[in-house]
Biopython code that builds the backbone (N, CA, C, O; Angstrom):
import numpy as np
from Bio.PDB.StructureBuilder import StructureBuilder

atoms = [
    (1, "MET", "N", (0.884, -1.154, -0.010)),
    (1, "MET", "CA", (0.110, 0.047, 0.092)),
    (1, "MET", "C", (0.716, 1.262, -0.009)),
    (1, "MET", "O", (1.515, 1.433, 0.911)),
    (2, "THR", "N", (0.647, 2.132, -0.741)),
    (2, "THR", "CA", (1.294, 3.283, -0.943)),
    (2, "THR", "C", (0.739, 4.441, 0.054)),
    (2, "THR", "O", (-0.368, 4.386, 0.589)),
    (3, "VAL", "N", (1.631, 5.451, 0.217)),
    (3, "VAL", "CA", (1.131, 6.643, 1.221)),
    (3, "VAL", "C", (-0.164, 7.299, 0.307)),
    (3, "VAL", "O", (-1.146, 7.697, 0.935)),
    (4, "LYS", "N", (-0.151, 7.379, -0.817)),
    (4, "LYS", "CA", (-1.494, 7.993, -1.652)),
    (4, "LYS", "C", (-2.556, 7.124, -1.345)),
    (4, "LYS", "O", (-3.621, 7.617, -0.972)),
    (5, "GLU", "N", (-2.406, 5.670, -1.466)),
    (5, "GLU", "CA", (-3.631, 4.917, -1.046)),
    (5, "GLU", "C", (-4.127, 4.971, 0.337)),
    (5, "GLU", "O", (-5.321, 4.954, 0.637)),
    (6, "LEU", "N", (-3.260, 5.030, 1.067)),
    (6, "LEU", "CA", (-3.583, 5.322, 2.569)),
    (6, "LEU", "C", (-4.295, 6.483, 2.788)),
    (6, "LEU", "O", (-5.269, 6.449, 3.539)),
    (7, "MET", "N", (-3.906, 7.658, 2.166)),
    (7, "MET", "CA", (-4.358, 8.941, 2.387)),
    (7, "MET", "C", (-5.820, 8.969, 1.716)),
    (7, "MET", "O", (-6.653, 9.736, 2.198)),
    (8, "GLU", "N", (-6.136, 8.210, 0.690)),
    (8, "GLU", "CA", (-7.372, 8.149, 0.239)),
    (8, "GLU", "C", (-8.310, 7.320, 0.981)),
    (8, "GLU", "O", (-9.518, 7.496, 0.824)),
    (9, "ARG", "N", (-7.812, 6.326, 1.870)),
    (9, "ARG", "CA", (-8.718, 5.647, 2.869)),
    (9, "ARG", "C", (-8.996, 6.412, 4.219)),
    (9, "ARG", "O", (-10.040, 6.272, 4.857)),
    (10, "VAL", "N", (-8.016, 7.188, 4.566)),
    (10, "VAL", "CA", (-8.230, 7.822, 5.815)),
    (10, "VAL", "C", (-9.336, 8.770, 5.951)),
    (10, "VAL", "O", (-10.011, 8.529, 6.952)),
    (11, "PRO", "N", (-9.773, 9.859, 5.202)),
    (11, "PRO", "CA", (-9.066, 10.555, 4.006)),
    (11, "PRO", "C", (-8.418, 11.822, 4.757)),
    (11, "PRO", "O", (-8.874, 12.479, 5.692)),
    (12, "THR", "N", (-7.215, 11.955, 4.056)),
    (12, "THR", "CA", (-6.513, 13.363, 4.326)),
    (12, "THR", "C", (-5.884, 13.791, 3.082)),
    (12, "THR", "O", (-5.797, 13.042, 2.109)),
    (13, "ILE", "N", (-5.468, 14.921, 3.101)),
    (13, "ILE", "CA", (-4.916, 15.461, 1.805)),
    (13, "ILE", "C", (-3.445, 15.941, 2.433)),
    (13, "ILE", "O", (-2.633, 16.313, 1.586)),
    (14, "ASN", "N", (-3.048, 15.970, 3.727)),
    (14, "ASN", "CA", (-1.822, 16.452, 4.119)),
    (14, "ASN", "C", (-0.789, 15.266, 3.995)),
    (14, "ASN", "O", (-0.809, 14.437, 4.905)),
    (15, "GLU", "N", (0.014, 15.118, 3.078)),
    (15, "GLU", "CA", (0.998, 13.879, 2.916)),
    (15, "GLU", "C", (1.984, 13.861, 4.011)),
    (15, "GLU", "O", (2.327, 12.752, 4.421)),
    (16, "GLY", "N", (2.558, 15.048, 4.619)),
    (16, "GLY", "CA", (3.358, 15.075, 5.601)),
    (16, "GLY", "C", (2.904, 14.547, 7.029)),
    (16, "GLY", "O", (3.573, 13.911, 7.844)),
    (17, "TYR", "N", (1.631, 14.967, 7.111)),
    (17, "TYR", "CA", (1.097, 14.280, 8.370)),
    (17, "TYR", "C", (0.557, 12.840, 8.295)),
    (17, "TYR", "O", (0.384, 12.149, 9.300)),
    (18, "ALA", "N", (0.329, 12.474, 7.167)),
    (18, "ALA", "CA", (0.214, 10.965, 7.000)),
    (18, "ALA", "C", (1.535, 10.318, 6.981)),
    (18, "ALA", "O", (1.533, 9.236, 7.567)),
    (19, "ILE", "N", (2.660, 10.671, 6.478)),
    (19, "ILE", "CA", (3.878, 10.015, 6.680)),
    (19, "ILE", "C", (4.204, 9.993, 8.177)),
    (19, "ILE", "O", (4.856, 9.072, 8.670)),
    (20, "ALA", "N", (3.743, 11.017, 8.883)),
    (20, "ALA", "CA", (4.426, 11.138, 10.360)),
    (20, "ALA", "C", (3.417, 10.077, 11.105)),
    (20, "ALA", "O", (3.872, 9.477, 12.078)),
    (21, "TYR", "N", (2.305, 9.866, 10.764)),
    (21, "TYR", "CA", (1.366, 8.822, 11.420)),
    (21, "TYR", "C", (2.007, 7.341, 11.065)),
    (21, "TYR", "O", (2.068, 6.439, 11.901)),
    (22, "ILE", "N", (2.428, 7.233, 9.846)),
    (22, "ILE", "CA", (2.938, 5.972, 9.510)),
    (22, "ILE", "C", (4.285, 5.777, 10.104)),
    (22, "ILE", "O", (4.557, 4.702, 10.638)),
    (23, "ASN", "N", (4.974, 6.553, 10.059)),
    (23, "ASN", "CA", (6.430, 6.498, 11.052)),
    (23, "ASN", "C", (6.158, 6.150, 12.461)),
    (23, "ASN", "O", (6.872, 5.362, 13.081)),
    (24, "ASP", "N", (4.961, 6.833, 13.049)),
    (24, "ASP", "CA", (4.751, 6.499, 14.599)),
    (24, "ASP", "C", (4.309, 5.125, 14.528)),
    (24, "ASP", "O", (4.747, 4.336, 15.365)),
    (25, "ALA", "N", (3.379, 4.675, 13.507)),
    (25, "ALA", "CA", (2.870, 3.138, 13.536)),
    (25, "ALA", "C", (3.983, 2.285, 13.748)),
    (25, "ALA", "O", (4.080, 1.593, 14.762)),
    (26, "VAL", "N", (5.008, 2.304, 12.646)),
    (26, "VAL", "CA", (6.076, 1.610, 12.519)),
    (26, "VAL", "C", (6.826, 1.509, 13.711)),
    (26, "VAL", "O", (7.130, 0.364, 14.045)),
    (27, "LYS", "N", (7.247, 2.574, 14.532)),
    (27, "LYS", "CA", (7.901, 2.614, 15.712)),
    (27, "LYS", "C", (7.200, 2.035, 16.847)),
    (27, "LYS", "O", (7.892, 1.461, 17.689)),
    (28, "GLU", "N", (5.854, 2.096, 17.019)),
    (28, "GLU", "CA", (5.215, 1.499, 18.053)),
    (28, "GLU", "C", (5.037, -0.041, 17.683)),
    (28, "GLU", "O", (4.995, -0.806, 18.647)),
    (29, "LEU", "N", (4.941, -0.526, 16.560)),
    (29, "LEU", "CA", (5.018, -2.007, 16.142)),
    (29, "LEU", "C", (6.375, -2.454, 16.551)),
    (29, "LEU", "O", (6.474, -3.588, 17.019)),
    (30, "SER", "N", (7.461, -1.690, 16.431)),
    (30, "SER", "CA", (8.892, -2.277, 16.494)),
    (30, "SER", "C", (8.864, -2.546, 17.957)),
    (30, "SER", "O", (9.280, -3.652, 18.305)),
    (31, "THR", "N", (8.431, -1.694, 18.907)),
    (31, "THR", "CA", (8.537, -1.754, 20.399)),
    (31, "THR", "C", (7.761, -2.955, 20.695)),
    (31, "THR", "O", (8.242, -3.656, 21.585)),
    (32, "MET", "N", (6.442, -3.446, 20.046)),
    (32, "MET", "CA", (5.643, -4.425, 20.477)),
    (32, "MET", "C", (6.291, -5.779, 20.149)),
    (32, "MET", "O", (5.919, -6.772, 20.774)),
    (33, "ILE", "N", (7.272, -5.878, 19.172)),
    (33, "ILE", "CA", (7.649, -7.191, 18.912)),
    (33, "ILE", "C", (9.047, -7.171, 19.284)),
    (33, "ILE", "O", (9.929, -6.349, 19.037)),
    (34, "ASP", "N", (9.060, -8.588, 20.131)),
    (34, "ASP", "CA", (10.277, -8.941, 20.894)),
    (34, "ASP", "C", (11.343, -9.696, 20.017)),
    (34, "ASP", "O", (11.586, -10.897, 20.138)),
    (35, "ASP", "N", (11.868, -8.963, 19.242)),
    (35, "ASP", "CA", (12.817, -9.794, 18.340)),
    (35, "ASP", "C", (14.217, -9.648, 18.592)),
    (35, "ASP", "O", (15.030, -10.300, 17.938)),
    (36, "ASN", "N", (14.619, -8.725, 19.622)),
    (36, "ASN", "CA", (16.017, -8.432, 20.006)),
    (36, "ASN", "C", (16.156, -8.697, 21.468)),
    (36, "ASN", "O", (16.530, -7.742, 22.149)),
    (37, "ILE", "N", (15.923, -9.810, 22.053)),
    (37, "ILE", "CA", (15.832, -9.884, 23.438)),
    (37, "ILE", "C", (17.111, -10.632, 23.759)),
    (37, "ILE", "O", (17.556, -11.487, 22.993)),
    (38, "SER", "N", (17.724, -10.285, 24.950)),
    (38, "SER", "CA", (18.836, -11.205, 25.308)),
    (38, "SER", "C", (18.783, -11.259, 27.041)),
    (38, "SER", "O", (18.481, -10.325, 27.784)),
    (39, "PHE", "N", (19.136, -12.514, 27.387)),
    (39, "PHE", "CA", (18.781, -12.912, 28.633)),
    (39, "PHE", "C", (20.301, -12.975, 29.415)),
    (39, "PHE", "O", (21.311, -13.381, 28.839)),
    (40, "THR", "N", (20.284, -12.612, 30.499)),
    (40, "THR", "CA", (21.426, -12.662, 31.438)),
    (40, "THR", "C", (21.092, -13.102, 32.743)),
    (40, "THR", "O", (19.916, -13.185, 33.098)),
    (41, "THR", "N", (22.138, -13.419, 33.553)),
    (41, "THR", "CA", (21.996, -13.640, 35.012)),
    (41, "THR", "C", (22.878, -12.804, 35.906)),
    (41, "THR", "O", (23.891, -12.271, 35.453)),
    (42, "ALA", "N", (22.534, -12.686, 37.097)),
    (42, "ALA", "CA", (23.471, -11.819, 37.868)),
    (42, "ALA", "C", (23.479, -12.456, 39.364)),
    (42, "ALA", "O", (22.486, -12.956, 39.891)),
    (43, "THR", "N", (24.611, -12.366, 39.890)),
    (43, "THR", "CA", (24.769, -12.973, 41.342)),
    (43, "THR", "C", (24.467, -12.002, 42.306)),
    (43, "THR", "O", (25.085, -10.942, 42.410)),
    (44, "ILE", "N", (23.412, -12.388, 43.097)),
    (44, "ILE", "CA", (22.951, -11.270, 44.188)),
    (44, "ILE", "C", (23.515, -11.501, 45.505)),
    (44, "ILE", "O", (23.655, -12.670, 45.865)),
    (45, "THR", "N", (23.829, -10.630, 46.211)),
    (45, "THR", "CA", (24.369, -10.696, 47.477)),
    (45, "THR", "C", (23.596, -10.317, 48.565)),
    (45, "THR", "O", (22.921, -9.288, 48.508)),
    (46, "LYS", "N", (23.616, -11.098, 49.649)),
    (46, "LYS", "CA", (22.846, -10.700, 51.031)),
    (46, "LYS", "C", (23.089, -9.193, 51.275)),
    (46, "LYS", "O", (24.188, -8.660, 51.119)),
    (47, "ASP", "N", (21.857, -8.492, 51.710)),
    (47, "ASP", "CA", (21.732, -7.206, 52.068)),
    (47, "ASP", "C", (22.159, -5.916, 51.125)),
    (47, "ASP", "O", (22.432, -4.763, 51.458)),
    (48, "ILE", "N", (22.118, -6.491, 49.930)),
    (48, "ILE", "CA", (22.389, -5.421, 48.822)),
    (48, "ILE", "C", (20.838, -5.378, 47.972)),
    (48, "ILE", "O", (20.288, -6.372, 47.498)),
    (49, "ARG", "N", (20.417, -4.250, 47.932)),
    (49, "ARG", "CA", (19.291, -4.071, 47.481)),
    (49, "ARG", "C", (19.176, -3.653, 46.030)),
    (49, "ARG", "O", (18.332, -4.144, 45.280)),
    (50, "PHE", "N", (20.108, -2.668, 45.631)),
    (50, "PHE", "CA", (20.279, -2.021, 44.296)),
    (50, "PHE", "C", (21.305, -2.769, 43.507)),
    (50, "PHE", "O", (22.226, -3.397, 44.029)),
    (51, "TYR", "N", (21.106, -2.673, 42.280)),
    (51, "TYR", "CA", (22.101, -3.254, 41.432)),
    (51, "TYR", "C", (22.328, -2.564, 40.131)),
    (51, "TYR", "O", (21.274, -2.222, 39.594)),
    (52, "ASP", "N", (23.439, -2.260, 39.463)),
    (52, "ASP", "CA", (23.690, -1.520, 38.422)),
    (52, "ASP", "C", (23.064, -2.293, 37.218)),
    (52, "ASP", "O", (23.346, -3.480, 37.379)),
    (53, "PRO", "N", (22.384, -2.129, 36.157)),
    (53, "PRO", "CA", (22.131, -2.735, 35.224)),
    (53, "PRO", "C", (23.230, -2.827, 34.077)),
    (53, "PRO", "O", (24.132, -1.990, 34.067)),
    (54, "PRO", "N", (23.182, -3.680, 33.251)),
    (54, "PRO", "CA", (24.539, -3.625, 32.183)),
    (54, "PRO", "C", (24.191, -2.497, 31.394)),
    (54, "PRO", "O", (23.049, -2.069, 31.227)),
    (55, "ALA", "N", (25.335, -2.000, 30.876)),
    (55, "ALA", "CA", (25.357, -0.991, 30.005)),
    (55, "ALA", "C", (24.606, -0.838, 28.836)),
    (55, "ALA", "O", (24.149, 0.212, 28.384)),
    (56, "THR", "N", (24.487, -2.298, 28.251)),
    (56, "THR", "CA", (23.799, -2.371, 26.843)),
    (56, "THR", "C", (22.427, -2.632, 26.836)),
    (56, "THR", "O", (21.790, -2.865, 25.809)),
    (57, "MET", "N", (21.795, -2.586, 28.362)),
    (57, "MET", "CA", (20.463, -2.818, 28.581)),
    (57, "MET", "C", (19.538, -1.835, 28.127)),
    (57, "MET", "O", (19.817, -0.768, 28.674)),
    (58, "LEU", "N", (18.540, -1.723, 27.352)),
    (58, "LEU", "CA", (17.610, -0.752, 27.110)),
    (58, "LEU", "C", (16.543, -0.816, 27.748)),
    (58, "LEU", "O", (15.998, 0.238, 28.078)),
    (59, "LYS", "N", (15.984, -2.035, 28.080)),
    (59, "LYS", "CA", (14.522, -2.296, 28.709)),
    (59, "LYS", "C", (14.508, -3.434, 29.742)),
    (59, "LYS", "O", (14.918, -4.497, 29.277)),
    (60, "LEU", "N", (14.186, -3.463, 30.854)),
    (60, "LEU", "CA", (14.049, -4.470, 31.644)),
    (60, "LEU", "C", (12.611, -5.141, 31.538)),
    (60, "LEU", "O", (11.654, -4.465, 31.914)),
    (61, "LYS", "N", (12.416, -6.299, 31.099)),
    (61, "LYS", "CA", (11.139, -6.729, 31.015)),
    (61, "LYS", "C", (10.644, -7.733, 32.067)),
    (61, "LYS", "O", (9.447, -7.774, 32.355)),
    (62, "HIS", "N", (11.516, -8.520, 32.628)),
    (62, "HIS", "CA", (11.086, -9.475, 33.715)),
    (62, "HIS", "C", (12.399, -9.598, 34.631)),
    (62, "HIS", "O", (13.532, -9.414, 34.185)),
    (63, "VAL", "N", (12.128, -9.916, 35.903)),
    (63, "VAL", "CA", (12.883, -10.369, 36.597)),
    (63, "VAL", "C", (12.640, -11.799, 37.289)),
    (63, "VAL", "O", (11.488, -12.031, 37.655)),
    (64, "TYR", "N", (13.610, -12.763, 37.495)),
    (64, "TYR", "CA", (13.092, -13.944, 38.003)),
    (64, "TYR", "C", (14.095, -14.230, 39.102)),
    (64, "TYR", "O", (15.206, -13.705, 39.019)),
    (65, "ILE", "N", (13.824, -14.948, 40.035)),
    (65, "ILE", "CA", (14.707, -15.536, 41.065)),
    (65, "ILE", "C", (14.660, -16.991, 41.305)),
    (65, "ILE", "O", (13.525, -17.433, 41.489)),
    (66, "LEU", "N", (15.587, -17.798, 41.343)),
    (66, "LEU", "CA", (15.707, -19.300, 41.608)),
    (66, "LEU", "C", (15.017, -19.488, 42.715)),
    (66, "LEU", "O", (15.498, -18.912, 43.691)),
    (67, "ASP", "N", (13.992, -20.136, 42.912)),
    (67, "ASP", "CA", (13.215, -20.596, 44.145)),
    (67, "ASP", "C", (13.437, -21.822, 44.383)),
    (67, "ASP", "O", (12.655, -22.607, 43.846)),
    (68, "THR", "N", (14.378, -22.311, 45.114)),
    (68, "THR", "CA", (14.917, -23.917, 45.466)),
    (68, "THR", "C", (13.949, -24.523, 46.536)),
    (68, "THR", "O", (13.980, -25.724, 46.804)),
    (69, "SER", "N", (13.049, -23.605, 47.165)),
    (69, "SER", "CA", (12.146, -24.296, 48.328)),
    (69, "SER", "C", (11.221, -25.196, 47.785)),
    (69, "SER", "O", (10.809, -26.005, 48.616)),
    (70, "VAL", "N", (10.744, -25.319, 46.613)),
    (70, "VAL", "CA", (9.763, -26.144, 46.025)),
    (70, "VAL", "C", (10.387, -27.098, 45.173)),
    (70, "VAL", "O", (10.096, -28.290, 45.265)),
    (71, "ASP", "N", (11.371, -26.598, 44.204)),
    (71, "ASP", "CA", (11.943, -27.297, 43.021)),
    (71, "ASP", "C", (13.306, -26.790, 42.867)),
    (71, "ASP", "O", (13.338, -25.559, 42.857)),
    (72, "PRO", "N", (14.404, -27.344, 42.747)),
    (72, "PRO", "CA", (15.534, -27.036, 42.467)),
    (72, "PRO", "C", (15.846, -26.212, 41.191)),
    (72, "PRO", "O", (16.842, -25.506, 41.033)),
    (73, "ASN", "N", (14.953, -26.389, 40.406)),
    (73, "ASN", "CA", (15.155, -25.698, 38.940)),
    (73, "ASN", "C", (13.946, -24.654, 38.748)),
    (73, "ASN", "O", (13.840, -24.174, 37.620)),
    (74, "GLN", "N", (13.138, -24.302, 39.608)),
    (74, "GLN", "CA", (12.050, -23.490, 39.431)),
    (74, "GLN", "C", (12.388, -21.941, 39.700)),
    (74, "GLN", "O", (12.931, -21.569, 40.740)),
    (75, "TYR", "N", (12.004, -21.057, 38.634)),
    (75, "TYR", "CA", (12.141, -19.759, 38.773)),
    (75, "TYR", "C", (10.798, -19.042, 39.063)),
    (75, "TYR", "O", (9.792, -19.439, 38.474)),
    (76, "ARG", "N", (10.717, -17.953, 39.983)),
    (76, "ARG", "CA", (9.639, -17.361, 40.396)),
    (76, "ARG", "C", (9.894, -15.832, 39.934)),
    (76, "ARG", "O", (10.895, -15.158, 40.174)),
    (77, "LYS", "N", (8.739, -15.452, 39.211)),
    (77, "LYS", "CA", (8.929, -13.970, 38.914)),
    (77, "LYS", "C", (8.826, -12.888, 40.203)),
    (77, "LYS", "O", (8.084, -13.033, 41.175)),
    (78, "ILE", "N", (9.508, -12.064, 40.031)),
    (78, "ILE", "CA", (9.544, -10.819, 41.120)),
    (78, "ILE", "C", (8.803, -9.842, 40.470)),
    (78, "ILE", "O", (8.972, -9.487, 39.304)),
    (79, "PRO", "N", (7.818, -9.331, 41.403)),
    (79, "PRO", "CA", (6.854, -8.190, 40.916)),
    (79, "PRO", "C", (7.764, -6.916, 40.819)),
    (79, "PRO", "O", (8.584, -6.647, 41.696)),
    (80, "ARG", "N", (7.585, -6.201, 39.779)),
    (80, "ARG", "CA", (8.210, -4.995, 39.467)),
    (80, "ARG", "C", (7.765, -3.784, 40.296)),
    (80, "ARG", "O", (6.547, -3.644, 40.410)),
    (81, "THR", "N", (8.509, -2.950, 40.852)),
    (81, "THR", "CA", (8.248, -1.782, 41.617)),
    (81, "THR", "C", (8.871, -0.693, 40.606)),
    (81, "THR", "O", (9.765, -0.974, 39.808)),
    (82, "HIS", "N", (8.296, 0.580, 40.734)),
    (82, "HIS", "CA", (8.883, 1.732, 40.078)),
    (82, "HIS", "C", (8.975, 2.982, 41.321)),
    (82, "HIS", "O", (8.211, 3.153, 42.271)),
    (83, "ASP", "N", (10.132, 3.719, 40.948)),
    (83, "ASP", "CA", (10.083, 4.901, 41.669)),
    (83, "ASP", "C", (10.620, 4.612, 43.039)),
    (83, "ASP", "O", (10.146, 5.291, 43.949)),
    (84, "ILE", "N", (11.541, 3.704, 43.340)),
    (84, "ILE", "CA", (12.005, 3.610, 44.827)),
    (84, "ILE", "C", (13.023, 4.553, 44.994)),
    (84, "ILE", "O", (13.850, 4.892, 44.147)),
    (85, "SER", "N", (12.900, 4.980, 46.213)),
    (85, "SER", "CA", (13.928, 5.901, 46.857)),
    (85, "SER", "C", (15.154, 4.956, 46.982)),
    (85, "SER", "O", (15.140, 3.726, 47.012)),
    (86, "THR", "N", (16.384, 5.927, 47.058)),
    (86, "THR", "CA", (17.586, 5.039, 47.180)),
    (86, "THR", "C", (17.855, 4.810, 48.654)),
    (86, "THR", "O", (18.755, 4.046, 49.003)),
    (87, "GLN", "N", (17.085, 5.463, 49.536)),
    (87, "GLN", "CA", (17.110, 5.355, 51.089)),
    (87, "GLN", "C", (16.525, 4.089, 51.268)),
    (87, "GLN", "O", (15.396, 3.939, 50.802)),
    (88, "ASP", "N", (17.171, 2.953, 51.968)),
    (88, "ASP", "CA", (16.717, 1.722, 52.341)),
    (88, "ASP", "C", (16.293, 1.610, 53.755)),
    (88, "ASP", "O", (17.057, 1.148, 54.603)),
    (89, "ASP", "N", (14.994, 2.053, 54.057)),
    (89, "ASP", "CA", (14.514, 2.051, 55.553)),
    (89, "ASP", "C", (14.181, 0.590, 55.846)),
    (89, "ASP", "O", (13.729, 0.577, 56.991)),
    (90, "ASP", "N", (14.192, -0.455, 55.422)),
    (90, "ASP", "CA", (13.604, -1.571, 55.901)),
    (90, "ASP", "C", (14.412, -2.506, 56.600)),
    (90, "ASP", "O", (13.914, -3.536, 57.053)),
]
sb = StructureBuilder()
sb.init_structure("model")
sb.init_model(0)
sb.init_chain("A")
sb.init_seg("    ")
for serial, (resi, resn, name, xyz) in enumerate(atoms, 1):
    if name == "N":
        sb.init_residue(resn, " ", resi, " ")
    sb.init_atom(name, np.array(xyz, "f"), 0.0, 1.0, " ", f" {name:<3s}", serial, name[0])
structure = sb.get_structure()
């Protein structure tokens, strides 16, 4: 489908506006498709709460921890939290 055909379907006569919408849609689709995911492991230390992410990481999707209390090979998903202060009061 060409830009002209899309503009006829919408309908709009502003080509720049239509191209901007197409570019936004392509960017949004690329963020929804998980085609470039890498996995890594980290060693955690007792009484350390914050860890620096790898320099190449763009987005953290999930965090799992090895839960050996039930099964020695079972991973449990850790709930995500946002905007935690750096002061550790617990």
